[in-house]
N, C-alpha and C positions, 0 to 999 in steps of 0.2 A: 140732801138731805140736810145735809150740814145748815145749807138758809134755810131751811124751814123751821130744822131745831131753834137756829138761833134766833129767828122771828120770833118764836112760840115763846122762848126764854125773854125777847124782850117784854113782848108781851106780858107775861108775868110781873117784870119789876113793873111795866106800867100800875099795877092794881096800888104801889104806894106813892102813886106820881097825888101832888096835895089837891085836897077837895077842890079848894078852893079856886083852884087853876079850872077843873071840870067844870064848877057850877059858874064860874063867869063867862057869860057868853062871848064879852069883848075881846077874852085872852084863850087863846088854842093853848093845849097844850106843848109843849114846844123838845123836840129831839135835838140835841148839838151831836155834831159829825165831824169828830175828828179822823181825816183819811190821811195816811200814811206817805202816799204819792201826790198827784193830781188828780185834778176832777175827769180829767179823760182817762188816766191810767185806771184809774178805780171807778168808770162808767156801768162795766157787767156788773159788780158788786152793787154799785147804788142802786143802778135800776131794778135789780133783783128784790134788791130791800125795801124799796119802796112799791114794787109789785105786791108783794106780799103783806105789807102794813094794808094797801088796798085792798085786799082780800079779806083782811082783819075787819074792816073796817073803820082804818086808821087813812083820810085819806091827804094827803098833802096841799095845801093850802085851802082844805075847805073843814076837817076836826084835826089836825096836826098841821103844825109845822115844822119844817127842818133846817136849821141851822147849819150848813157846812166850811170847814177849815178844815185846809191842804199842807200837810207839814214839805210835802212836796220831795221826800226822801232825805231829810234833811233834820237829823233828832235834836240839832240846837234852835227852831224854830217851835216846838212840843208846847216848852213849858208857857212860852207867851199865849201860844193859840191854843190852850188849855185854859190857861186864866181867863182869857177872854170870853169863852163858853160860858164862864161862872160867872162872870159880870154880868151877863145878860139875865140870869139867873134861868137857865132850860131847868127843864123835870128831870132830862135823863140826859146819859152820852154813852153814845155808840166811840167808839175807841178802836180802829180799824187796824191795830198793830199794837205790839209787847211795848213798844216804847213811849205810843202815845197812850194808851193806857197808862204809865208806869206816873207820864206827865199829868193824867187828869189825876190819880190818885193822890199826886202832889198837892194836886191846889184845890181838890174838897176832900172832904170825909164824912160828908151829909148827902151831896147828891147822884145817886145811883149811878154806876160805871159798866157799860157791857162790853167785853172782849167778843168779838166774832170767833177768835181762833189763835190760840199763841201756843207755842212748843211745850215752854215750861213757866208755869205761871206759879209754881212754891219756888224755885231759886233764885226766881229774880223778884220774888217779895210780894206780885200781885196777891196774894192769897193766903192763909194761913194755913190751910189744908183743901185738899181736892174735894171734900167728905162735906167740911164744913168750911166756906171761903173767908168769911167774918168780912165787918167792916161793912164798905159799901161798895165793892167790885167782885163783879162774878162773868162768866161766860164760858164759851165749851176750850178743850186742850183737845191735841190727838195726842199728846204726853210720849213724844217721841224723843225727849231725852231719856224716859225713865226704860225704854228697850234699846238705847243707840247700843250699848257694850253689847247685847244679846245678840243685835244683829252679826255685829263682828266675831260673836265667838262659833256662830250656825257657820258666815263664812270661813272661819278657819275650819270648820270641820269639814265643808264641803272642800277644799282646796288649802291642804294643807302649808304649801309652801307660801301663802298670802303672808305680807310683811308689811304692805303699803298700800296707802287706799287712798284716793282723792277728793278733796272737800272743798266745796267753794260757798261758806256762810259769806251773809250780807253783812256787808261792814259794819251798818247802825245796829242792826241787830244785840242788843242785850245779850242774849242767848247764844251766840256765835259759838262761843269759846268752853261752853260747859257741856254741850252735847254728849261728846267722847271722851270728855276728863276719866272716868273712871273703866275706861275699854280698854286700859291692860297695858305693861308700856311696851310688848314684844310688837305690837301694831300701832303706828306711828302716821296720823293724816300728814298728808303734803296741800296747804294749804293755800288757792289762790282767793282773794276777799273780793266780793261783786259791793263795788261804791257805786252803783246808782242801776235805777229799771233798764239804761241802755248796754250797760256791762252783760 
């Protein structure tokens, strides 16, 4: 369901694509796709993405072009990859992670940027508000950071002796330290970072 919502959102953003790009038969609209990991690692997501585009009438190689770039789970690569997509003059950018979206936002204030899912677009500065994102960035969020503290409160109600829990944050995620920051001093996480997808 999230995939369908995301592609519908992308389709809405396409309304803002330059009319000249649509009018010129020689130039198809181009989507820039900045993946967080690798082509193989994100194959299920990109396959679903391309399939849904096809269902909406956007056929890769016929009515739309897709330029893929892969971050290989290395945040230091995202800025150059984002700038590269901007220089290609793509019509819209799909940023597959929070870090990728932040790099794209830094690279352009004009090209529309859509993120499929992020945990906390507010604290990371991706959007001004959930109701009115503002700027050129929009997407979907699971709002996990907003309810993380409440989850711990419920767990403490069920298990009063509960005082510690394990957390496996992703080391390259910009939201890794914010999610449980307001959950109270009596309950503290024991963290082990996931350094790469193989972890």
